[in-house]
N, C-alpha and C positions, 0 to 999 in steps of 0.2 A: 663535118667532113674536113679532115686536115690534109692540106697539100703542102708538104714541107720541102724546102729546097736548101741545099748548102749555098753559102754566100761567096761571091767573088770578092776580090780586093779592089775592084774598080769603084769609083765614086762619081757622082754627078750632082750639080746644084739643084735645089728645089725651085722650079720655075713657076708653079701654080700656087696660088694662095689656098690655104685649107678652107674647106667649106664653100668654095665658089662653085658656079655652075659650069666651069670649064671641063671639057671632056678629057678626063685623065685615063679612061679605060680604052686603051688601044688594043688592036688585034694581037700584037706581039707582047702586050703587057709589059712594056718598059716602065714599070711603076715609078712614081714620084719617090724621091728620097725622103726619109723621115729622120728628124733629129732624135738623138738618144735622150732619155730622161732617167732620173734616178731619185731616190730619197734625198732630202737635203743633207743628211749625214749618212754615210755608208760604212758598213763594216762587213766582215766575211762570215758572220754567223746569223744575221737577222733576216728572217723571211719577211716579205713585204706584201702589202696589198696596194694595188693601183686600181682606180675606178673613175669612170666618167659617164655622165648621163647626157645623151644626145636627144634633144627634143626636135622633132621633124614635122613637117606639114602633113605627112601621110605615112602609112606603113610602107617601107621600101619594098619594091617588087623583088629585088635581089640585093644582097650585100655580102661583103667579104671583109675579113680582118687579117692583117699580117702582123706578126710579132717577131721582131728581131731581138735576140737576147744572147747574153754571155753566160746565163745560168740555166735554171730549169723553170718551167712555167706550167700553169694550168689556166686556160681561158674559160671564162663564164660569160654568157650573154643572157641578160634578164634572169640571173640566178641559176641558169642551167649550164651544166658542163658540156662543152661543145665536142670534146673528143672522148673516145672510149678508152684511151690510154690513161694510166695513172698520172703521168705528167709527160712533158716533152721538152727537150730531147733527153735520152739517157746519156749521162756523161761519166767518164772516168775521173778519178781524183785530179784536181787542178786543171781540168779541161775548161778553158774559157773561149773556145772557138765561137766566132759569131755565126749564129744560125738563124735563118729567117723561115718562119712557118706560116703558111697561108691557110686560112679556114673559110669554108663556105658556111655562113651563119644564117642563110635565108630561112631555114625552118624555125629559128628561134626568135624571129623579129616581131616587134610590135610597133606602134606609132612612135612612142618614146622608148629608147633603147639604152639600157645600162650595160656597159662593157666593163668587165672586171677581170683582174689578173692576179693570180698568185705568182710570186717570184721567189725563188730560192737561189742564193749565190752558190757558186762552186768554190768551196773552201780550198785554199786560203785567199781567194780573190776578193778584193775590196775596192774595185774600180768604180768609176762614175758611169760607165757604159753598162747600164742594167737592162733596159728595154727600150725599144722604139716601135711604136704602134701606129698602124694606119687602118682607117675604117672607110670603106668606099662602096659605092653601088649605084643603084638607080631607084628613084621614087616611083610611085604608081603611074605617073604620067610620062615616065621615061627620062625625067631630068636627072642627070648624073650628079653625084655629090662625092666629096672626099674630105676627110679630116685626118690630121696628123696629131700625134701626141705632143703636148707642150706643157706649159706651166698651169693650164686650166685643169689638168688631171690632178686628182687628189691621191694622196698616199699616206700610209702609216705603217708602223711595224705590225706584223701579224701576231696572233696569239700563239705562234709556234716559232721555234728557232733551232739553230744547230749548236752542237758542242762537240768537243773532242772526245775520243773514246775513253779518256780518264774518268768519264762519268760511270763507266762500268765498275769503278771502285765502290760504288754504292751497293754493288752486289755482295751479299753476305757470304757467298761461297767463293773460294779463292780461284785464281786462274792457274792453268797448267800449261805445260809446253808439250806439244805433240812431237816427240823426237823422231818419229817416222816420216815427217814431212817438214816443209818450211813454213807451216802455218802455226800461228799462235791460236790455241784453243781455250776458250773459257769453259768453266764447268757447266755453263748453260748450253754447251754444245755448239755455240756459234764459232765460226772459223773466220779468222782475219787474214786474208792473203797478204804475204809480204809483197806481192806484186799482182797485177791483174785488175779486174773490173771493180771489185768491191773494196772499199777502204773503211777502216774502223771509225766511222763517224757516228754521232748519236744525235737524237732530237729531244726536245722538250716541248710540251704542249700545256699551256695554261688555260684550262677550260673555264676558269672563273672570269675571263675576259668576255664580257657580254657584248660581243660584236657579231652575233649570228647573222643579222640581216645586211651585213656590209656589202655583199655582192649584189643586192637588189636595190637598196636605197642608201643614200648618203646620210645616215642617221646623225642627228645633231648631238646625240649622247656620246658619239665616238669622236675622239680628237683626231682631226685630219690636218694634213699639211699640204701645201702646194708642191707638186713635183718640181725638181730642178732640171733645167735643160743643160745638157752637156755642151758647153760652149767651146767647141773645137771644130776645125775644118772637117774632120772625119765624121761622116754620117753613116747610117746603116747602109752597107753596100747592097748592090743588086743581087737578086737571086738568079741562080742558073738552073735550067731544067735537067731532068734525068740524073738526079743525085739521090743517094740513099741517106736516110737519117734514122737512128735507132730510137725506140721508145718502148717503155715497159707496159705490158698489158697482162691483166689477170687471166689465167687460163684454167685454173682449178681452185676450188675452195674445199678444204677438208678439216676434220677435227683431230685432236691428239688422241692417241690410243692408250696412254698410261697417265695416271695422275697420282702424285705422291705428296704428302704433307710432311714438312720438316719444321717443327716449331711454328713460327709465324710466316712460313714461306711455302708457296705452292710451286711444285715442280711438275711440268708436263713434258711428255715425250711424243713426238710426232712419228708416223709410220716410217718416214724417211727424211733425209736431208732435203731441203728445198730452198730455192732462192725466192725471196719475196718479202712480205710483211705479215705481221700477226695482228689480228683484231680481237680485242677483249671487250666484252659487255659487262658493265658494273651496275649494281643496284644497291641503294642504301648507303652510299658513301657520304662522307662529310665534306662540306664545301671547304676547299683549301687543303684537303688531305693529299699527301704525296704518295704516289705509287710508282714503283720501278718495275718495268717490264723489259728485261734484257737491255736493249739499247735505248729504250724510251723512258723518259721521266714524265709522268702524267700528273697534273694538278687537277683534282676533281672539282666539279661544279655543284655536286650534291643533287642533281636532277634525279628523277625516278629511275630512268635508264640512261646511261651514257656509254659511249664507245671510245676506246683509246686505240690508236694505231699511228704508225709513222706515215708521213705524207710524201717525203722526198728521199727517204733513206731505205735502201734495200739491203738485206743481209742474207747470209747463208745460215740457216737454222736447222736444228734437230731437237734440242731441248729448249724449254721455255721456263724461266724462273720469274715468279711474281712475288714481290714483297713490298712493304711500305713503311710509313712512319708509325707512330704510336697509335694512330686512329685506324690503322688498316685492320680489316676483319676478313678472314678467309671466305666467309659466306657472301661477301660482296661480289665475288667473281661469279657471274651467271653463265657466261659462254666464252669459249676460246676457239678461234678459227685461224687456220693458216690460209693465206692468199698467195698461192704460187704464181709467179709471174714468168713471162718469157720476154726477152729483149728481141723485138721484131724489127727488121729493117724494112722501111717503106720506100718504094720507088715513087718519087714525086714528079710532077709535071706542071707545066703552065696550062691554065685553062682560059 
């Protein structure tokens, strides 16, 4: 359950040590302030993984996590997605407003708990204030606990990243200009607003990066680094109640109605324009094979079945074009689905 709140500009020092038995859970929930952390080296295109294992004396009776961020996030506890949204919050291009989202993670708890976070920067932002995470609650005997993110959190670059829309040049079909509007339209049917919510960004996904269990265990086979604390007076500001925050959620899944083949390229047409993502299932690909799916570059892992989709990029789509490198075979495409989303405003509150 996500309880998200917009942040105020006020700050206050952190008075309680993390992990102590001091009661930080007040009735008005004036929560302790949390320092920002980031990857040791930051840029505007790298998605990141942050993770931390908390070993406790018993399974907590209740627990909460708050995540302040300047980008987009997805929170996982013991490998499970805490929210039903694709990610949180929805952001317009270059929006780096500090947002604090609070989650009730009680249903996902065990004795030892792994808290993991996907982070995606808002291009072209490359700042050091990426995330500030707090984990607090009560143990089975009622003893309160509280932890803040610091250098003990591990991080690494994810197997996904962002790139500019120039990646669409990989598309073998040329772009056109819709003279009846102010939108640039590709022959794939995707529309790039000159202004508005969606911006022509692209993603890549390297599925050969064998980091599947990262959100559950800190696997030794994966190179991890210690997160860097943002050493500045400014810390994650306090949340305020009764604010609205937007987040994308899937409202409908449907299939294309037309499929055409042009040389080594597959072209699909959906029943209507929709805002969201497209999910493709492949079978029989070659490890390291490059496939281009409109705005997504996917590097195959060669598994029996694998799925390609964008994680933090939403587009307006009507047609879908799939092509690849010299190893690409049309019969590798097993299924095509449109995931239509709606940007929903959630009213948040203190609990």
